[in-house]
C-alpha positions as CSV (number, residue, x, y, z in Angstrom):
1,L,2.3,32.0,13.6
2,N,6.2,32.3,14.0
3,T,6.7,31.3,17.4
4,R,10.4,29.8,18.4
5,E,8.5,26.4,19.3
6,I,6.9,26.2,15.7
7,R,10.1,27.1,13.6
8,K,12.7,24.4,15.9
9,R,9.3,21.9,15.2
10,Q,9.7,22.5,11.6
11,E,13.3,22.3,11.3
12,L,13.6,19.0,13.2
13,E,10.8,17.9,11.1
14,Q,12.9,18.9,7.9
15,L,16.2,17.3,9.1
16,R,13.9,14.0,9.9
17,H,12.7,14.1,6.2
18,E,16.2,14.5,4.8
19,K,17.6,11.7,6.8
20,I,14.7,9.2,6.0
21,Q,14.8,10.5,2.2
22,A,19.1,9.7,2.6
23,L,18.4,6.5,4.0
24,L,15.8,5.1,1.1
25,K,18.3,6.4,-1.6
26,L,21.1,4.3,0.2
27,N,19.0,1.3,0.6
28,P,15.5,1.0,-1.2
29,T,14.6,-1.8,0.7
30,F,14.4,0.4,4.0
31,K,11.0,0.8,5.1
32,P,10.2,4.2,6.7
33,P,8.6,4.7,10.0
34,A,4.8,3.9,10.2
35,D,4.0,7.4,10.9
36,Y,6.5,9.2,8.3
37,R,4.7,10.9,5.2
38,P,6.9,12.4,2.4
39,P,7.1,16.2,2.5
40,M,4.5,17.8,0.5
41,I,6.6,19.5,-2.5
42,R,4.5,22.6,-4.2
43,L,4.7,22.4,-7.7
44,H,3.5,25.4,-8.3
45,D,4.0,29.1,-6.1
46,K,1.1,31.1,-4.9
47,V,0.7,33.9,-7.5
48,W,-0.8,37.1,-5.7
């Protein structure tokens, strides 16, 4: 699905991940929110 709502949610989640990662970089003792999970990074792309 590619609705406006889903795209906006993904955009906001990405922004949240970036901000939390920046805080962790600045202050290693920072504890992220309890519901935070780091983004899943694909180590390989799908090959069709």
